[in-house]
DRENMARKOL-576129 format. One record per residue: residue number from 0; residue in three letters; x, y, z of N, C-alpha, C in turn. Coordinates in Angstrom, 3 decimals, padded with zeros to 6 digits, always signed. Example, Ala and Ser with C-alpha at 12.3 -4.5 7.8 and 13.67 -1.06 7.14 Angstrom:
BEGIN
+-----+------+----------+----------+----------+----------+----------+----------+----------+----------+----------+
:  nr : rest :   n_east :  n_north :     n_up :  ca_east : ca_north :    ca_up :   c_east :  c_north :     c_up :
+-----+------+----------+----------+----------+----------+----------+----------+----------+----------+----------+
:   0 :  Ala : +013.190 : -005.690 : +007.800 : +012.300 : -004.500 : +007.800 : +013.200 : -003.300 : +007.800 :
:   1 :  Ser : +012.850 : -002.250 : +007.080 : +013.670 : -001.060 : +007.140 : +012.900 : +000.030 : +007.870 :
+-----+------+----------+----------+----------+----------+----------+----------+----------+----------+----------+
***
This chain:
BEGIN
+-----+------+----------+----------+----------+----------+----------+----------+----------+----------+----------+
:  nr : rest :   n_east :  n_north :     n_up :  ca_east : ca_north :    ca_up :   c_east :  c_north :     c_up :
+-----+------+----------+----------+----------+----------+----------+----------+----------+----------+----------+
:   0 :  Met : +000.844 : -001.173 : +000.000 : +000.000 : +000.000 : +000.000 : +000.886 : +001.231 : +000.000 :
:   1 :  Leu : +000.611 : +002.144 : -000.892 : +001.392 : +003.361 : -001.008 : +000.458 : +004.544 : -000.913 :
:   2 :  Leu : +000.685 : +005.390 : +000.048 : -000.070 : +006.629 : +000.190 : +000.928 : +007.765 : +000.251 :
:   3 :  Ile : +000.625 : +008.842 : -000.452 : +001.507 : +009.984 : -000.452 : +000.701 : +011.196 : -000.017 :
:   4 :  Phe : +001.174 : +011.867 : +001.003 : +000.558 : +013.100 : +001.456 : +001.560 : +014.219 : +001.249 :
:   5 :  Val : +001.141 : +015.263 : +000.562 : +002.003 : +016.397 : +000.295 : +001.401 : +017.604 : +000.984 :
:   6 :  Tyr : +002.232 : +018.384 : +001.644 : +001.775 : +019.593 : +002.305 : +001.222 : +020.548 : +001.246 :
:   7 :  Val : +000.009 : +021.018 : +001.434 : -000.631 : +021.931 : +000.504 : -000.871 : +023.256 : +001.215 :
:   8 :  Asp : -000.380 : +024.350 : +000.621 : -000.544 : +025.685 : +001.185 : -001.794 : +026.313 : +000.575 :
:   9 :  Val : -002.923 : +026.199 : +001.270 : -004.192 : +026.712 : +000.738 : -004.319 : +028.216 : +000.909 :
:  10 :  Ala : -003.467 : +028.830 : +001.724 : -003.565 : +030.274 : +001.949 : -003.064 : +031.069 : +000.741 :
:  11 :  Asn : -002.159 : +030.502 : -000.024 : -001.601 : +031.196 : -001.170 : -002.087 : +030.531 : -002.453 :
:  12 :  Pro : -002.934 : +031.206 : -003.248 : -003.493 : +030.596 : -004.460 : -002.431 : +030.169 : -005.473 :
:  13 :  Glu : -001.324 : +030.906 : -005.546 : -000.277 : +030.531 : -006.504 : +000.341 : +029.193 : -006.112 :
:  14 :  Phe : +000.641 : +029.026 : -004.813 : +001.195 : +027.758 : -004.349 : +000.179 : +026.637 : -004.488 :
:  15 :  Leu : -001.094 : +026.951 : -004.257 : -002.142 : +025.951 : -004.394 : -002.193 : +025.421 : -005.827 :
:  16 :  Ala : -002.057 : +026.309 : -006.805 : -002.057 : +025.885 : -008.204 : -000.892 : +024.944 : -008.490 :
:  17 :  Phe : +000.293 : +025.264 : -007.958 : +001.452 : +024.396 : -008.160 : +001.270 : +023.063 : -007.437 :
:  18 :  Asp : +000.705 : +023.105 : -006.238 : +000.453 : +021.869 : -005.490 : -000.519 : +020.963 : -006.236 :
:  19 :  Leu : -001.594 : +021.549 : -006.750 : -002.573 : +020.758 : -007.514 : -001.962 : +020.215 : -008.798 :
:  20 :  Met : -001.112 : +021.011 : -009.446 : -000.440 : +020.543 : -010.661 : +000.508 : +019.399 : -010.323 :
:  21 :  Phe : +001.212 : +019.490 : -009.182 : +002.102 : +018.414 : -008.755 : +001.319 : +017.114 : -008.567 :
:  22 :  Val : +000.178 : +017.193 : -007.880 : -000.644 : +016.001 : -007.646 : -001.129 : +015.437 : -008.979 :
:  23 :  Phe : -001.545 : +016.313 : -009.901 : -001.984 : +015.858 : -011.221 : -000.845 : +015.155 : -011.960 :
:  24 :  Leu : +000.359 : +015.741 : -011.945 : +001.505 : +015.130 : -012.632 : +001.890 : +013.796 : -012.003 :
:  25 :  Leu : +001.766 : +013.696 : -010.686 : +002.057 : +012.442 : -010.001 : +001.062 : +011.352 : -010.417 :
:  26 :  Ile : -000.219 : +011.689 : -010.411 : -001.244 : +010.713 : -010.808 : -001.064 : +010.327 : -012.271 :
:  27 :  Leu : -000.772 : +011.301 : -013.132 : -000.536 : +011.018 : -014.547 : +000.651 : +010.072 : -014.721 :
:  28 :  Ser : +001.725 : +010.305 : -013.976 : +002.916 : +009.456 : -014.082 : +002.637 : +008.032 : -013.612 :
:  29 :  Ile : +001.883 : +007.898 : -012.542 : +001.514 : +006.559 : -012.056 : +000.637 : +005.859 : -013.083 :
:  30 :  Phe : -000.299 : +006.594 : -013.673 : -001.178 : +006.017 : -014.694 : -000.358 : +005.550 : -015.906 :
:  31 :  Leu : +000.580 : +006.384 : -016.358 : +001.418 : +005.994 : -017.496 : +002.302 : +004.796 : -017.149 :
:  32 :  His : +002.765 : +004.721 : -015.906 : +003.524 : +003.563 : -015.429 : +002.685 : +002.288 : -015.583 :
:  33 :  Glu : +001.440 : +002.361 : -015.121 : +000.557 : +001.189 : -015.217 : +000.213 : +000.868 : -016.674 :
:  34 :  Leu : +000.067 : +001.896 : -017.499 : -000.150 : +001.647 : -018.931 : +001.071 : +000.976 : -019.560 :
:  35 :  Gly : +002.249 : +001.249 : -019.008 : +003.458 : +000.553 : -019.463 : +003.346 : -000.944 : -019.231 :
:  36 :  His : +002.833 : -001.322 : -018.063 : +002.602 : -002.750 : -017.807 : +001.586 : -003.314 : -018.807 :
:  37 :  Ala : +000.521 : -002.550 : -019.054 : -000.501 : -003.005 : -020.014 : +000.110 : -003.143 : -021.407 :
:  38 :  Trp : +000.975 : -002.221 : -021.772 : +001.641 : -002.292 : -023.072 : +002.506 : -003.542 : -023.151 :
:  39 :  Gly : +003.215 : -003.868 : -022.067 : +004.004 : -005.099 : -022.022 : +003.140 : -006.331 : -022.235 :
:  40 :  Cys : +001.910 : -006.281 : -021.714 : +000.963 : -007.381 : -021.943 : +000.555 : -007.446 : -023.408 :
:  41 :  Leu : +000.154 : -006.309 : -023.944 : -000.366 : -006.279 : -025.313 : +000.688 : -006.677 : -026.338 :
:  42 :  Ile : +001.939 : -006.307 : -026.115 : +003.028 : -006.696 : -027.014 : +003.111 : -008.211 : -027.118 :
:  43 :  Gln : +002.837 : -008.892 : -026.019 : +002.953 : -010.351 : -025.977 : +001.608 : -011.052 : -026.127 :
:  44 :  Lys : +000.577 : -010.289 : -026.484 : -000.771 : -010.830 : -026.678 : -001.336 : -011.467 : -025.406 :
:  45 :  Val : -001.049 : -010.831 : -024.262 : -001.598 : -011.246 : -022.986 : -002.793 : -010.346 : -022.704 :
:  46 :  Ala : -003.923 : -010.944 : -022.380 : -005.152 : -010.173 : -022.148 : -005.016 : -009.281 : -020.915 :
:  47 :  Val : -005.396 : -008.009 : -021.081 : -005.393 : -007.048 : -019.973 : -006.818 : -006.914 : -019.467 :
:  48 :  Gly : -007.014 : -007.149 : -018.164 : -008.335 : -007.026 : -017.577 : -008.701 : -005.578 : -017.300 :
:  49 :  Arg : -007.827 : -004.891 : -016.563 : -008.072 : -003.492 : -016.217 : -006.804 : -002.869 : -015.654 :
:  50 :  Val : -006.781 : -001.544 : -015.662 : -005.727 : -000.772 : -015.031 : -006.405 : +000.034 : -013.935 :
:  51 :  Val : -005.897 : -000.093 : -012.705 : -006.538 : +000.535 : -011.548 : -005.529 : +001.426 : -010.829 :
:  52 :  Leu : -005.957 : +002.633 : -010.487 : -005.174 : +003.529 : -009.638 : -005.838 : +003.582 : -008.274 :
:  53 :  His : -005.024 : +003.571 : -007.222 : -005.586 : +003.634 : -005.874 : -004.555 : +004.183 : -004.907 :
:  54 :  Gly : -004.935 : +005.090 : -004.062 : -004.122 : +005.566 : -002.952 : -002.683 : +005.917 : -003.265 :
:  55 :  Gly : -002.381 : +006.433 : -004.432 : -001.013 : +006.777 : -004.789 : -000.284 : +005.666 : -005.507 :
:  56 :  Gly : -000.937 : +004.574 : -005.787 : -000.343 : +003.452 : -006.505 : -001.318 : +002.925 : -007.534 :
:  57 :  Gly : -001.092 : +001.746 : -007.976 : -001.986 : +001.149 : -008.950 : -001.518 : -000.237 : -009.344 :
:  58 :  Phe : -002.288 : -000.854 : -010.228 : -001.889 : -002.150 : -010.757 : -002.543 : -002.369 : -012.103 :
:  59 :  Cys : -001.931 : -003.247 : -012.875 : -002.457 : -003.665 : -014.166 : -002.839 : -005.133 : -014.013 :
:  60 :  Glu : -004.119 : -005.388 : -014.103 : -004.607 : -006.763 : -013.962 : -004.580 : -007.422 : -015.342 :
:  61 :  His : -003.939 : -008.570 : -015.406 : -003.842 : -009.279 : -016.688 : -004.069 : -010.762 : -016.493 :
:  62 :  Ser : -004.133 : -011.469 : -017.591 : -004.344 : -012.909 : -017.566 : -003.283 : -013.579 : -016.695 :
:  63 :  Pro : -003.711 : -014.442 : -015.778 : -002.731 : -015.089 : -014.902 : -001.904 : -016.166 : -015.606 :
:  64 :  Ala : -002.307 : -016.547 : -016.793 : -001.603 : -017.610 : -017.514 : -000.443 : -017.019 : -018.318 :
:  65 :  Thr : +000.578 : -016.541 : -017.595 : +001.756 : -015.996 : -018.264 : +002.988 : -016.773 : -017.808 :
:  66 :  Ser : +003.956 : -016.832 : -018.700 : +005.213 : -017.493 : -018.350 : +006.096 : -016.511 : -017.581 :
:  67 :  His : +007.159 : -017.023 : -016.994 : +008.090 : -016.155 : -016.263 : +008.750 : -015.159 : -017.215 :
:  68 :  Thr : +009.029 : -015.592 : -018.441 : +009.632 : -014.698 : -019.429 : +008.665 : -013.577 : -019.806 :
:  69 :  Glu : +007.400 : -013.892 : -019.995 : +006.402 : -012.854 : -020.285 : +006.270 : -011.900 : -019.105 :
:  70 :  Asp : +006.276 : -012.445 : -017.900 : +006.171 : -011.606 : -016.707 : +007.344 : -010.637 : -016.581 :
:  71 :  Glu : +008.541 : -011.073 : -016.985 : +009.702 : -010.183 : -016.909 : +009.466 : -008.902 : -017.697 :
:  72 :  Leu : +008.984 : -009.027 : -018.922 : +008.731 : -007.838 : -019.750 : +007.582 : -007.018 : -019.181 :
:  73 :  Ile : +006.510 : -007.681 : -018.765 : +005.347 : -006.964 : -018.222 : +005.754 : -006.144 : -017.007 :
:  74 :  Val : +006.503 : -006.746 : -016.107 : +006.917 : -006.059 : -014.881 : +007.898 : -004.928 : -015.200 :
:  75 :  Ala : +008.833 : -005.171 : -016.109 : +009.856 : -004.167 : -016.425 : +009.296 : -002.952 : -017.157 :
:  76 :  Met : +008.190 : -003.116 : -017.870 : +007.686 : -002.017 : -018.693 : +007.227 : -000.808 : -017.881 :
:  77 :  Gly : +006.766 : -000.972 : -016.654 : +006.363 : +000.177 : -015.841 : +007.537 : +001.105 : -015.568 :
:  78 :  Pro : +008.623 : +000.602 : -014.952 : +009.791 : +001.460 : -014.736 : +010.433 : +001.948 : -016.039 :
:  79 :  Ile : +010.383 : +001.152 : -017.095 : +010.944 : +001.592 : -018.378 : +010.197 : +002.819 : -018.883 :
:  80 :  Val : +008.868 : +002.819 : -018.764 : +008.079 : +003.987 : -019.173 : +008.467 : +005.197 : -018.336 :
:  81 :  Asn : +008.606 : +005.014 : -017.012 : +009.010 : +006.136 : -016.158 : +010.388 : +006.669 : -016.544 :
:  82 :  Leu : +011.328 : +005.783 : -016.844 : +012.666 : +006.229 : -017.237 : +012.636 : +006.941 : -018.586 :
:  83 :  Ala : +011.796 : +006.468 : -019.499 : +011.656 : +007.151 : -020.800 : +011.071 : +008.549 : -020.614 :
:  84 :  Leu : +010.053 : +008.674 : -019.773 : +009.466 : +009.992 : -019.504 : +010.477 : +010.915 : -018.825 :
:  85 :  Trp : +011.263 : +010.379 : -017.905 : +012.305 : +011.168 : -017.252 : +013.302 : +011.690 : -018.287 :
:  86 :  Ala : +013.746 : +010.824 : -019.189 : +014.728 : +011.227 : -020.205 : +014.150 : +012.286 : -021.140 :
:  87 :  Ile : +012.938 : +012.063 : -021.618 : +012.307 : +013.011 : -022.548 : +012.105 : +014.367 : -021.882 :
:  88 :  Cys : +011.547 : +014.365 : -020.669 : +011.302 : +015.634 : -019.965 : +012.607 : +016.337 : -019.616 :
:  89 :  Ser : +013.640 : +015.576 : -019.264 : +014.943 : +016.177 : -018.958 : +015.541 : +016.854 : -020.189 :
:  90 :  Leu : +015.356 : +016.239 : -021.347 : +015.871 : +016.835 : -022.582 : +015.073 : +018.068 : -022.994 :
:  91 :  Leu : +013.769 : +018.067 : -022.716 : +012.920 : +019.193 : -023.113 : +012.958 : +020.360 : -022.130 :
:  92 :  Thr : +013.324 : +020.111 : -020.884 : +013.300 : +021.158 : -019.854 : +014.095 : +022.408 : -020.249 :
:  93 :  Pro : +015.340 : +022.286 : -020.754 : +016.079 : +023.503 : -021.112 : +015.444 : +024.284 : -022.274 :
:  94 :  Leu : +014.575 : +023.647 : -023.039 : +013.938 : +024.301 : -024.184 : +012.616 : +024.971 : -023.823 :
:  95 :  Ala : +012.225 : +024.909 : -022.560 : +010.930 : +025.459 : -022.139 : +010.872 : +026.963 : -022.410 :
:  96 :  Pro : +009.756 : +027.434 : -023.001 : +009.641 : +028.858 : -023.359 : +009.356 : +029.785 : -022.176 :
:  97 :  Asn : +008.848 : +029.252 : -021.057 : +008.580 : +030.110 : -019.897 : +008.772 : +029.305 : -018.611 :
:  98 :  Glu : +008.677 : +029.996 : -017.476 : +008.943 : +029.369 : -016.181 : +007.934 : +028.287 : -015.825 :
:  99 :  Glu : +006.671 : +028.492 : -016.187 : +005.638 : +027.520 : -015.842 : +005.872 : +026.194 : -016.561 :
: 100 :  Ile : +006.170 : +026.253 : -017.847 : +006.421 : +025.020 : -018.614 : +007.732 : +024.381 : -018.141 :
: 101 :  Phe : +008.712 : +025.217 : -017.827 : +009.968 : +024.692 : -017.274 : +009.680 : +023.910 : -015.996 :
: 102 :  Trp : +008.863 : +024.492 : -015.109 : +008.529 : +023.831 : -013.841 : +007.797 : +022.514 : -014.085 :
: 103 :  Val : +006.839 : +022.510 : -015.017 : +006.076 : +021.288 : -015.313 : +007.014 : +020.198 : -015.823 :
: 104 :  Leu : +007.882 : +020.538 : -016.777 : +008.798 : +019.535 : -017.334 : +009.808 : +019.047 : -016.289 :
: 105 :  Ala : +010.347 : +019.980 : -015.499 : +011.318 : +019.590 : -014.469 : +010.652 : +018.717 : -013.410 :
: 106 :  Thr : +009.432 : +019.082 : -013.015 : +008.712 : +018.301 : -012.008 : +008.346 : +016.922 : -012.554 :
: 107 :  Leu : +007.872 : +016.874 : -013.782 : +007.529 : +015.596 : -014.409 : +008.769 : +014.716 : -014.535 :
: 108 :  Ser : +009.886 : +015.325 : -014.856 : +011.149 : +014.587 : -014.939 : +011.512 : +013.995 : -013.582 :
: 109 :  Trp : +011.474 : +014.826 : -012.544 : +011.838 : +014.382 : -011.196 : +010.893 : +013.291 : -010.699 :
: 110 :  Ile : +009.592 : +013.475 : -010.897 : +008.597 : +012.494 : -010.441 : +008.852 : +011.135 : -011.091 :
: 111 :  Asn : +009.107 : +011.125 : -012.401 : +009.282 : +009.853 : -013.102 : +010.581 : +009.165 : -012.742 :
: 112 :  Leu : +011.638 : +009.925 : -012.496 : +012.872 : +009.295 : -012.038 : +012.653 : +008.683 : -010.658 :
: 113 :  Trp : +011.993 : +009.419 : -009.777 : +011.709 : +008.932 : -008.429 : +010.841 : +007.671 : -008.485 :
: 114 :  Leu : +009.793 : +007.697 : -009.319 : +008.908 : +006.524 : -009.425 : +009.662 : +005.303 : -009.946 :
: 115 :  Ala : +010.516 : +005.507 : -010.948 : +011.279 : +004.381 : -011.498 : +012.201 : +003.789 : -010.438 :
: 116 :  Leu : +012.943 : +004.649 : -009.744 : +013.884 : +004.155 : -008.728 : +013.152 : +003.509 : -007.563 :
: 117 :  Phe : +012.067 : +004.141 : -007.124 : +011.292 : +003.584 : -006.017 : +010.737 : +002.214 : -006.390 :
: 118 :  Asn : +010.203 : +002.099 : -007.606 : +009.604 : +000.831 : -008.033 : +010.630 : -000.265 : -008.247 :
: 119 :  Leu : +011.903 : +000.080 : -008.349 : +012.930 : -000.934 : -008.546 : +013.533 : -001.444 : -007.239 :
: 120 :  Ile : +013.036 : -000.954 : -006.097 : +013.478 : -001.498 : -004.811 : +013.013 : -002.961 : -004.748 :
: 121 :  Pro : +013.884 : -003.892 : -004.374 : +013.519 : -005.316 : -004.407 : +012.599 : -005.746 : -003.257 :
: 122 :  Ile : +011.439 : -005.108 : -003.178 : +010.443 : -005.409 : -002.155 : +009.141 : -005.771 : -002.859 :
: 123 :  Gln : +008.486 : -006.822 : -002.410 : +007.164 : -007.169 : -002.927 : +006.154 : -006.200 : -002.337 :
: 124 :  Pro : +005.184 : -005.701 : -002.995 : +004.749 : -006.011 : -004.352 : +005.279 : -005.049 : -005.402 :
: 125 :  Leu : +006.352 : -004.303 : -005.100 : +006.911 : -003.387 : -006.086 : +007.479 : -004.164 : -007.267 :
: 126 :  Asp : +007.617 : -003.467 : -008.389 : +008.144 : -004.101 : -009.594 : +009.548 : -004.651 : -009.369 :
: 127 :  Gly : +010.343 : -003.960 : -008.565 : +011.700 : -004.435 : -008.288 : +011.701 : -005.776 : -007.574 :
: 128 :  Gly : +010.775 : -005.971 : -006.645 : +010.674 : -007.250 : -005.948 : +010.267 : -008.373 : -006.891 :
: 129 :  Lys : +009.309 : -008.080 : -007.752 : +008.855 : -009.088 : -008.718 : +009.953 : -009.400 : -009.731 :
: 130 :  Leu : +010.593 : -008.337 : -010.237 : +011.629 : -008.528 : -011.251 : +012.843 : -009.254 : -010.672 :
: 131 :  Phe : +013.204 : -008.919 : -009.436 : +014.320 : -009.583 : -008.778 : +014.055 : -011.083 : -008.669 :
: 132 :  Tyr : +012.858 : -011.446 : -008.257 : +012.483 : -012.858 : -008.143 : +012.532 : -013.545 : -009.510 :
: 133 :  Leu : +011.967 : -012.887 : -010.532 : +011.936 : -013.488 : -011.865 : +013.342 : -013.662 : -012.439 :
: 134 :  Leu : +014.198 : -012.662 : -012.252 : +015.561 : -012.766 : -012.779 : +016.390 : -013.785 : -012.002 :
: 135 :  Leu : +016.164 : -013.877 : -010.693 : +016.841 : -014.923 : -009.911 : +016.439 : -016.313 : -010.403 :
: 136 :  Gly : +015.179 : -016.431 : -010.854 : +014.686 : -017.710 : -011.368 : +015.434 : -018.179 : -012.605 :
: 137 :  Arg : +016.116 : -017.267 : -013.277 : +016.951 : -017.656 : -014.420 : +018.275 : -018.278 : -013.954 :
: 138 :  Leu : +018.679 : -017.974 : -012.711 : +019.978 : -018.426 : -012.217 : +019.894 : -019.632 : -011.294 :
: 139 :  Val : +018.822 : -019.690 : -010.516 : +018.657 : -020.774 : -009.550 : +017.231 : -021.309 : -009.678 :
: 140 :  Pro : +016.940 : -022.483 : -009.135 : +015.565 : -022.986 : -009.178 : +014.605 : -021.988 : -008.502 :
: 141 :  Tyr : +013.353 : -021.971 : -008.970 : +012.400 : -020.969 : -008.495 : +012.126 : -021.054 : -006.991 :
: 142 :  His : +012.159 : -022.250 : -006.393 : +011.953 : -022.322 : -004.941 : +013.099 : -021.633 : -004.199 :
: 143 :  Met : +014.327 : -021.745 : -004.725 : +015.477 : -021.066 : -004.129 : +015.400 : -019.558 : -004.405 :
: 144 :  Ala : +014.979 : -019.187 : -005.611 : +014.823 : -017.768 : -005.964 : +013.816 : -017.099 : -005.039 :
: 145 :  Gln : +012.748 : -017.818 : -004.701 : +011.734 : -017.271 : -003.800 : +012.323 : -017.004 : -002.422 :
: 146 :  Arg : +013.101 : -017.929 : -001.922 : +013.707 : -017.751 : -000.590 : +014.706 : -016.588 : -000.579 :
: 147 :  Ile : +015.525 : -016.492 : -001.624 : +016.513 : -015.407 : -001.705 : +015.801 : -014.064 : -001.841 :
: 148 :  Ala : +014.818 : -013.997 : -002.739 : +014.077 : -012.746 : -002.941 : +013.339 : -012.337 : -001.665 :
: 149 :  Gly : +012.818 : -013.313 : -000.936 : +012.163 : -013.023 : +000.335 : +013.127 : -012.459 : +001.358 :
: 150 :  Gly : +014.317 : -013.027 : +001.441 : +015.322 : -012.547 : +002.385 : +015.815 : -011.151 : +002.047 :
: 151 :  Val : +016.101 : -010.921 : +000.774 : +016.533 : -009.587 : +000.346 : +015.406 : -008.577 : +000.576 :
: 152 :  Gly : +014.176 : -008.979 : +000.278 : +013.027 : -008.101 : +000.499 : +012.834 : -007.774 : +001.965 :
: 153 :  Leu : +013.047 : -008.752 : +002.817 : +012.924 : -008.534 : +004.261 : +013.955 : -007.510 : +004.742 :
: 154 :  Leu : +015.196 : -007.663 : +004.301 : +016.243 : -006.696 : +004.664 : +015.942 : -005.312 : +004.090 :
: 155 :  Ala : +015.458 : -005.271 : +002.849 : +015.133 : -003.986 : +002.215 : +013.972 : -003.300 : +002.940 :
: 156 :  Cys : +012.998 : -004.076 : +003.410 : +011.884 : -003.504 : +004.188 : +012.404 : -002.814 : +005.436 :
: 157 :  Leu : +013.306 : -003.471 : +006.137 : +013.853 : -002.905 : +007.368 : +014.713 : -001.670 : +007.077 :
: 158 :  Ala : +015.449 : -001.694 : +005.965 : +016.273 : -000.540 : +005.593 : +015.422 : +000.630 : +005.108 :
: 159 :  Leu : +014.226 : +000.340 : +004.598 : +013.354 : +001.384 : +004.050 : +012.713 : +002.238 : +005.137 :
: 160 :  Leu : +012.534 : +001.693 : +006.325 : +011.855 : +002.432 : +007.392 : +012.501 : +003.785 : +007.692 :
: 161 :  Pro : +013.840 : +003.883 : +007.853 : +014.430 : +005.215 : +008.077 : +014.242 : +006.144 : +006.878 :
: 162 :  Val : +014.204 : +005.579 : +005.678 : +014.023 : +006.395 : +004.469 : +012.649 : +007.063 : +004.479 :
: 163 :  Leu : +011.651 : +006.371 : +004.985 : +010.310 : +006.950 : +005.055 : +010.310 : +008.198 : +005.937 :
: 164 :  Phe : +011.025 : +008.143 : +007.037 : +011.116 : +009.310 : +007.916 : +011.953 : +010.419 : +007.277 :
: 165 :  Leu : +013.020 : +010.051 : +006.576 : +013.858 : +011.048 : +005.918 : +013.114 : +011.764 : +004.797 :
: 166 :  Ser : +012.210 : +011.081 : +004.106 : +011.440 : +011.735 : +003.035 : +010.568 : +012.839 : +003.606 :
: 167 :  Trp : +010.049 : +012.624 : +004.800 : +009.258 : +013.667 : +005.442 : +010.149 : +014.818 : +005.862 :
: 168 :  Trp : +011.279 : +014.500 : +006.461 : +012.175 : +015.533 : +006.969 : +012.797 : +016.346 : +005.831 :
: 169 :  Ala : +013.274 : +015.677 : +004.780 : +014.001 : +016.367 : +003.709 : +013.094 : +017.022 : +002.681 :
: 170 :  Phe : +011.960 : +016.386 : +002.363 : +011.123 : +016.873 : +001.266 : +009.762 : +017.372 : +001.722 :
: 171 :  Gly : +009.431 : +017.181 : +002.987 : +008.108 : +017.587 : +003.450 : +007.022 : +016.674 : +002.936 :
: 172 :  Met : +007.403 : +015.481 : +002.512 : +006.455 : +014.540 : +001.938 : +006.385 : +013.321 : +002.856 :
: 173 :  Val : +005.198 : +013.001 : +003.278 : +005.020 : +011.825 : +004.107 : +004.683 : +010.667 : +003.176 :
: 174 :  Leu : +005.528 : +009.688 : +003.154 : +005.361 : +008.551 : +002.263 : +005.042 : +007.335 : +003.121 :
: 175 :  Phe : +003.818 : +006.872 : +003.010 : +003.413 : +005.682 : +003.746 : +003.424 : +004.511 : +002.780 :
: 176 :  Phe : +004.491 : +003.764 : +002.799 : +004.568 : +002.548 : +002.007 : +004.777 : +001.431 : +002.997 :
: 177 :  Leu : +003.811 : +000.594 : +003.116 : +003.880 : -000.473 : +004.095 : +004.130 : -001.799 : +003.390 :
: 178 :  Pro : +005.410 : -002.134 : +003.207 : +005.707 : -003.417 : +002.578 : +005.296 : -004.551 : +003.499 :
: 179 :  Ser : +004.968 : -005.649 : +002.911 : +004.465 : -006.781 : +003.674 : +005.607 : -007.604 : +004.265 :
: 180 :  Leu : +005.908 : -007.350 : +005.515 : +006.914 : -008.164 : +006.208 : +006.483 : -009.624 : +006.308 :
: 181 :  Pro : +005.193 : -009.909 : +006.618 : +004.785 : -011.318 : +006.665 : +004.948 : -012.034 : +005.314 :
: 182 :  Leu : +004.658 : -011.340 : +004.208 : +004.827 : -011.962 : +002.887 : +006.290 : -012.334 : +002.666 :
: 183 :  His : +007.196 : -011.412 : +002.980 : +008.616 : -011.710 : +002.781 : +009.082 : -012.847 : +003.701 :
: 184 :  Trp : +008.564 : -012.878 : +004.910 : +008.918 : -013.959 : +005.826 : +008.413 : -015.295 : +005.274 :
: 185 :  Gln : +007.205 : -015.293 : +004.721 : +006.667 : -016.519 : +004.118 : +007.507 : -016.937 : +002.909 :
: 186 :  Met : +007.982 : -015.959 : +002.134 : +008.844 : -016.279 : +000.994 : +010.139 : -016.929 : +001.468 :
: 187 :  Val : +010.730 : -016.388 : +002.517 : +011.967 : -016.963 : +003.062 : +011.730 : -018.407 : +003.484 :
: 188 :  Arg : +010.564 : -018.667 : +004.042 : +010.226 : -020.018 : +004.494 : +009.743 : -020.915 : +003.343 :
: 189 :  Gly : +009.623 : -020.341 : +002.133 : +009.212 : -021.120 : +000.969 : +007.734 : -021.380 : +000.896 :
: 190 :  Arg : +006.907 : -020.513 : +001.507 : +005.470 : -020.750 : +001.563 : +004.632 : -019.700 : +000.865 :
: 191 :  Ala : +005.214 : -018.871 : +000.015 : +004.455 : -017.816 : -000.669 : +004.727 : -017.881 : -002.155 :
: 192 :  Leu : +004.038 : -017.024 : -002.902 : +004.126 : -016.958 : -004.350 : +003.690 : -018.265 : -004.911 :
+-----+------+----------+----------+----------+----------+----------+----------+----------+----------+----------+
***
């Protein structure tokens, strides 16, 4: 579960406009991320059920009958879309004709880089956790990959807790991402996925 709360200054209309634009750009970036997963499905002729946004996150529901190789592309396409948007916006930012467009492009660039990096953390249910498990499955048997991915995810969950507090302190953004410690523990024990 991912919830993002951003301080909004309602007393100043100019800041309110920027705050609302930030929230819109964040939701748009998450939506495009999820459409990236849907695109990964469609490229491989995997049926897409729906794309859902919720509480600062989302998911792309698709046919469960996919191979591990198909899943690798589907999972990777979300962060790939974010990285592509980051690159495009970064290249266009210096060409912005005014301050408002510069701010939109710079903010969109920053949001997409942050989303890509955040989603690549090897924690379930983030894309990084899924991709780490799938790629480990190429090197070791899947039951062993599950245990390793669970252990790495468990350590990453514990390391992420101070980062959540630092995001509030450094950026004024409260990020509530509650990774599933029980899921990772079950993976370590070989009883999940």
